[in-house]
C-alpha atoms as a printed R data frame, in Angstrom:
    type eleno elety resid chain resno      x       y       z
1   ATOM     1    CA   MET     A     1 38.788 -97.973 -10.033
2   ATOM     2    CA   VAL     A     2 39.266 -94.525  -8.442
3   ATOM     3    CA   SER     A     3 42.699 -93.491  -7.220
4   ATOM     4    CA   THR     A     4 43.001 -92.623  -3.541
5   ATOM     5    CA   VAL     A     5 46.125 -90.489  -4.068
6   ATOM     6    CA   PRO     A     6 44.455 -87.068  -4.625
7   ATOM     7    CA   GLN     A     7 42.642 -87.024  -1.274
8   ATOM     8    CA   PRO     A     8 45.735 -87.328   0.956
9   ATOM     9    CA   LEU     A     9 47.576 -84.782  -1.198
10  ATOM    10    CA   SER     A    10 44.610 -82.431  -1.032
11  ATOM    11    CA   THR     A    11 44.414 -82.761   2.754
12  ATOM    12    CA   ALA     A    12 48.162 -82.173   3.038
13  ATOM    13    CA   SER     A    13 47.874 -79.195   0.687
14  ATOM    14    CA   ASP     A    14 44.964 -77.776   2.708
15  ATOM    15    CA   SER     A    15 47.004 -78.063   5.877
16  ATOM    16    CA   LEU     A    16 50.070 -76.564   4.254
17  ATOM    17    CA   LEU     A    17 48.140 -73.598   2.849
18  ATOM    18    CA   CYS     A    18 46.543 -72.984   6.252
19  ATOM    19    CA   ARG     A    19 49.967 -72.963   7.905
20  ATOM    20    CA   MET     A    20 51.311 -70.628   5.222
21  ATOM    21    CA   LEU     A    21 48.371 -68.261   5.728
22  ATOM    22    CA   ASP     A    22 48.985 -68.334   9.495
23  ATOM    23    CA   LYS     A    23 52.636 -67.409   8.926
24  ATOM    24    CA   VAL     A    24 51.723 -64.570   6.558
25  ATOM    25    CA   THR     A    25 49.199 -63.256   9.111
26  ATOM    26    CA   ALA     A    26 51.854 -63.452  11.841
27  ATOM    27    CA   PHE     A    27 54.233 -61.562   9.552
28  ATOM    28    CA   GLN     A    28 51.611 -58.851   9.087
29  ATOM    29    CA   ALA     A    29 51.362 -58.500  12.868
30  ATOM    30    CA   LEU     A    30 55.131 -58.067  13.004
31  ATOM    31    CA   LEU     A    31 54.932 -55.393  10.305
32  ATOM    32    CA   LEU     A    32 52.380 -53.506  12.410
33  ATOM    33    CA   GLU     A    33 54.663 -53.821  15.432
34  ATOM    34    CA   GLU     A    34 57.506 -52.584  13.251
35  ATOM    35    CA   GLN     A    35 55.428 -49.496  12.375
36  ATOM    36    CA   ASP     A    36 55.102 -48.712  16.068
37  ATOM    37    CA   ALA     A    37 58.849 -49.107  16.547
38  ATOM    38    CA   ILE     A    38 59.590 -46.829  13.593
39  ATOM    39    CA   ARG     A    39 57.139 -44.154  14.714
40  ATOM    40    CA   SER     A    40 58.487 -44.126  18.257
41  ATOM    41    CA   LEU     A    41 62.116 -44.459  17.088
42  ATOM    42    CA   SER     A    42 62.489 -47.482  19.345
43  ATOM    43    CA   PHE     A    43 65.629 -49.053  17.954
44  ATOM    44    CA   GLY     A    44 65.567 -51.934  20.426
45  ATOM    45    CA   GLN     A    45 62.007 -52.865  19.456
46  ATOM    46    CA   PHE     A    46 62.862 -52.424  15.776
47  ATOM    47    CA   THR     A    47 65.827 -54.785  16.115
48  ATOM    48    CA   SER     A    48 63.699 -57.362  17.941
49  ATOM    49    CA   VAL     A    49 61.004 -57.228  15.263
50  ATOM    50    CA   THR     A    50 63.597 -57.532  12.501
51  ATOM    51    CA   MET     A    51 65.046 -60.670  14.069
52  ATOM    52    CA   ARG     A    52 61.579 -62.226  14.436
53  ATOM    53    CA   LYS     A    53 60.701 -61.281  10.854
54  ATOM    54    CA   THR     A    54 63.863 -62.990   9.615
55  ATOM    55    CA   GLN     A    55 62.991 -66.181  11.488
56  ATOM    56    CA   LEU     A    56 59.424 -66.117  10.207
57  ATOM    57    CA   LEU     A    57 60.612 -65.554   6.633
58  ATOM    58    CA   ASP     A    58 62.816 -68.626   6.911
59  ATOM    59    CA   GLU     A    59 59.808 -70.657   8.095
60  ATOM    60    CA   MET     A    60 57.694 -69.277   5.237
61  ATOM    61    CA   ARG     A    61 60.365 -70.176   2.682
62  ATOM    62    CA   GLU     A    62 60.449 -73.714   4.041
63  ATOM    63    CA   LEU     A    63 56.668 -74.030   3.744
64  ATOM    64    CA   GLU     A    64 56.773 -72.613   0.222
65  ATOM    65    CA   GLN     A    65 59.345 -75.226  -0.746
66  ATOM    66    CA   GLN     A    66 57.085 -77.949   0.672
67  ATOM    67    CA   ARG     A    67 54.154 -76.491  -1.286
68  ATOM    68    CA   ARG     A    68 56.165 -76.536  -4.498
69  ATOM    69    CA   ASN     A    69 57.224 -80.127  -3.886
70  ATOM    70    CA   GLU     A    70 53.592 -81.155  -3.300
71  ATOM    71    CA   ALA     A    71 52.456 -79.230  -6.370
72  ATOM    72    CA   THR     A    72 54.954 -81.200  -8.425
73  ATOM    73    CA   LEU     A    73 53.611 -84.483  -7.041
74  ATOM    74    CA   SER     A    74 49.937 -83.576  -7.435
75  ATOM    75    CA   GLY     A    75 50.231 -81.571 -10.653
76  ATOM    76    CA   SER     A    76 48.390 -84.125 -12.750
77  ATOM    77    CA   TYR     A    77 45.375 -84.300 -10.420
78  ATOM    78    CA   GLY     A    78 44.206 -80.678 -10.527
79  ATOM    79    CA   SER     A    79 43.126 -78.597  -7.551
80  ATOM    80    CA   PRO     A    80 39.769 -78.944  -5.825
81  ATOM    81    CA   PRO     A    81 37.711 -75.738  -5.424
82  ATOM    82    CA   SER     A    82 38.457 -75.485  -1.683
83  ATOM    83    CA   LEU     A    83 42.174 -75.533  -2.405
84  ATOM    84    CA   LYS     A    84 41.790 -72.840  -5.055
85  ATOM    85    CA   GLN     A    85 39.969 -70.641  -2.519
86  ATOM    86    CA   GLN     A    86 42.753 -71.144   0.035
87  ATOM    87    CA   GLU     A    87 45.318 -70.260  -2.617
88  ATOM    88    CA   ALA     A    88 43.357 -67.099  -3.464
89  ATOM    89    CA   ASP     A    89 43.188 -66.163   0.237
90  ATOM    90    CA   LEU     A    90 46.931 -66.683   0.546
91  ATOM    91    CA   VAL     A    91 47.632 -64.545  -2.522
92  ATOM    92    CA   ALA     A    92 45.425 -61.768  -1.101
93  ATOM    93    CA   ALA     A    93 47.221 -61.950   2.261
94  ATOM    94    CA   ILE     A    94 50.607 -61.797   0.520
95  ATOM    95    CA   GLY     A    95 49.448 -58.699  -1.377
96  ATOM    96    CA   GLN     A    96 48.397 -57.031   1.882
97  ATOM    97    CA   THR     A    97 51.746 -57.986   3.441
98  ATOM    98    CA   ASP     A    98 53.580 -56.437   0.504
99  ATOM    99    CA   ARG     A    99 51.628 -53.185   0.944
100 ATOM   100    CA   LEU     A   100 52.408 -53.106   4.673
101 ATOM   101    CA   ASN     A   101 56.078 -53.772   3.980
102 ATOM   102    CA   ARG     A   102 56.265 -50.970   1.396
103 ATOM   103    CA   PHE     A   103 54.530 -48.601   3.830
104 ATOM   104    CA   ASN     A   104 57.106 -49.481   6.503
105 ATOM   105    CA   ALA     A   105 59.921 -48.837   4.037
106 ATOM   106    CA   ALA     A   106 58.463 -45.369   3.387
107 ATOM   107    CA   LEU     A   107 58.191 -44.760   7.152
108 ATOM   108    CA   ILE     A   108 61.827 -45.746   7.599
109 ATOM   109    CA   GLY     A   109 62.816 -43.329   4.833
110 ATOM   110    CA   GLN     A   110 60.841 -40.504   6.451
111 ATOM   111    CA   SER     A   111 62.332 -41.277   9.858
112 ATOM   112    CA   LEU     A   112 65.851 -41.218   8.438
113 ATOM   113    CA   GLU     A   113 65.180 -37.878   6.728
114 ATOM   114    CA   PHE     A   114 63.844 -36.473  10.000
115 ATOM   115    CA   LEU     A   115 66.843 -37.735  11.980
116 ATOM   116    CA   GLN     A   116 69.344 -36.467   9.408
117 ATOM   117    CA   GLY     A   117 67.666 -33.057   9.295
118 ATOM   118    CA   THR     A   118 67.603 -32.843  13.067
119 ATOM   119    CA   LEU     A   119 71.252 -33.840  13.257
120 ATOM   120    CA   ARG     A   120 72.236 -31.208  10.673
121 ATOM   121    CA   ILE     A   121 70.386 -28.498  12.607
122 ATOM   122    CA   TRP     A   122 71.886 -29.632  15.871
123 ATOM   123    CA   GLN     A   123 75.408 -29.747  14.435
124 ATOM   124    CA   ARG     A   124 75.085 -26.171  13.066
125 ATOM   125    CA   SER     A   125 73.787 -24.760  16.310
126 ATOM   126    CA   PRO     A   126 76.546 -23.088  18.381
127 ATOM   127    CA   GLN     A   127 74.382 -23.550  21.448
128 ATOM   128    CA   SER     A   128 74.488 -27.325  21.061
129 ATOM   129    CA   ALA     A   129 75.491 -29.333  24.038
130 ATOM   130    CA   ALA     A   130 79.020 -30.662  23.991
131 ATOM   131    CA   LEU     A   131 79.557 -33.732  21.870
132 ATOM   132    CA   TYR     A   132 81.589 -36.677  22.980
133 ATOM   133    CA   SER     A   133 84.431 -38.407  21.213
134 ATOM   134    CA   SER     A   134 84.671 -42.152  20.840
135 ATOM   135    CA   SER     A   135 86.728 -42.209  24.046
136 ATOM   136    CA   GLY     A   136 83.983 -40.367  25.943
137 ATOM   137    CA   ALA     A   137 85.808 -37.034  26.221
138 ATOM   138    CA   ALA     A   138 83.658 -33.929  25.727
139 ATOM   139    CA   VAL     A   139 84.396 -32.124  22.466
140 ATOM   140    CA   ALA     A   140 82.919 -28.712  21.647
141 ATOM   141    CA   GLY     A   141 81.536 -28.181  18.144
142 ATOM   142    CA   ASN     A   142 83.449 -25.775  15.885
143 ATOM   143    CA   GLY     A   143 81.567 -23.962  13.125
144 ATOM   144    CA   GLY     A   144 79.037 -26.754  12.676
145 ATOM   145    CA   ARG     A   145 81.761 -29.364  12.342
146 ATOM   146    CA   VAL     A   146 82.376 -31.995  14.899
147 ATOM   147    CA   ARG     A   147 85.997 -32.557  15.751
148 ATOM   148    CA   ALA     A   148 86.589 -35.575  17.866
149 ATOM   149    CA   LYS     A   149 89.756 -36.135  19.866
150 ATOM   150    CA   GLY     A   150 90.737 -39.589  20.955
């Protein structure tokens, strides 16, 4: 007599891996959107993308937990070839996502260096426009140092 348990688990695993791959692909799209936000120094867009990435990561973690639970249940049955291919596709997509994420981290670092350098130049320049204190009062720069009143 042949057990009917592997088939439902395989179908559930197929579905789960497809959903995980969809989430990873959606995350990659967010990373590309994040690149645009970084390049254009759009802090509002960057914040929006970060919030959506956080939500998507939570969803991905939940799916990964489901996958681990299913793997525990179906561990003794082995994986069919189609499932192994889906797993390989998912691993490849995760690798690409990691590369995109590392690239974005480098872009953020470069953007911060650019902004810090620009700020240093601007602060040293005696021709700089007046700066404003936390209360909104105009404060003139003095020798490259910013002195805020209020």
